[in-house]
C-alpha positions as a printed Julia matrix, in Angstrom:
89×3 Matrix{Float64}:
 -22.54  13.47   42.49
 -23.86  12.36   38.98
 -21.58  11.29   35.78
 -23.18  12.71   32.93
 -23.15   9.6    29.9
 -24.26   8.99   26.32
 -24.77   5.8    24.85
 -23.0    5.34   21.86
 -26.21   5.09   19.71
 -27.26   8.96   20.74
 -24.21   9.82   18.5
 -24.2   11.79   15.8
 -21.26  11.49   13.7
 -19.34  14.32   12.56
 -17.5   14.67    9.36
 -13.47  15.72   10.8
 -12.72  19.07    9.73
  -9.34  18.35    7.82
 -11.51  15.67    5.6
 -11.93  18.72    2.91
  -8.51  19.82    2.96
  -7.15  16.13    1.52
  -5.5   16.41   -2.36
  -4.26  14.24   -3.77
  -0.36  13.93   -3.83
   1.68  15.85   -6.84
   2.81  14.28   -9.71
   6.36  13.22   -9.5
   9.4   14.52  -10.95
  12.32  12.88  -12.33
  15.3   14.74  -10.46
  18.66  16.04  -12.12
  20.76  14.12   -9.77
  21.13  10.76   -8.58
  23.52  11.4    -5.13
  24.29  14.31   -3.08
  27.52  14.12   -1.32
  29.24  17.18    1.5
  32.5   18.53    0.64
  34.63  18.11    3.49
  36.1   21.55    2.58
  33.46  24.05    1.66
  30.68  22.08    3.23
  28.59  22.46   -0.04
  26.66  19.7    -1.66
  28.11  18.16   -4.32
  25.29  16.6    -7.0
  25.91  13.83   -8.93
  24.17  12.07  -11.76
  23.64   8.46  -11.92
  27.34   8.45  -14.14
  29.09   9.86  -11.5
  29.24  13.24  -13.09
  28.56  16.3   -11.42
  25.67  17.96  -11.92
  25.45  21.59  -11.42
  22.27  23.15   -9.49
  22.48  26.7   -10.65
  23.1   29.35   -8.57
  21.0   29.45   -5.7
  20.58  32.57   -3.0
  21.15  33.43    0.68
  17.79  34.52    2.98
  17.77  36.02    5.88
  14.97  36.77    8.16
  13.75  38.88   11.75
  11.25  38.45   14.33
   9.72  40.81   16.82
   7.98  40.13   19.6
   4.95  42.89   21.07
   2.66  42.63   23.64
   0.26  45.27   25.07
  -0.27  45.0    28.43
   1.86  44.46   31.11
   1.54  41.26   32.4
   1.55  39.76   28.45
  -1.14  36.96   28.96
  -3.49  37.41   25.85
  -2.33  40.46   24.21
   0.66  39.25   21.96
   2.14  39.65   18.93
   4.43  39.51   16.67
   6.24  40.32   13.37
   7.86  39.12   10.48
   9.69  39.83    7.61
  12.49  38.0     5.5
  15.09  39.38    2.5
  16.31  37.09   -0.11
  18.79  37.69   -2.75
């Protein structure tokens, strides 16, 4: 039985596939708040500025989603898929 090995000199360098996806980090922005705490009664985040004053972060909606699995054969090995949908208000 023979083991096949390739000397390091015979290897061709290959550019990693993900290198073309790299990009600089986006520009940072100054957030309108300095800290966040959780109100123990409502379990809602309370945002405060650098002076300790509460900052209104606006109204945020809620969302929900569903996912269903599908199989097109009895053993469900390679032919499996799924659908997703979501709603946001």
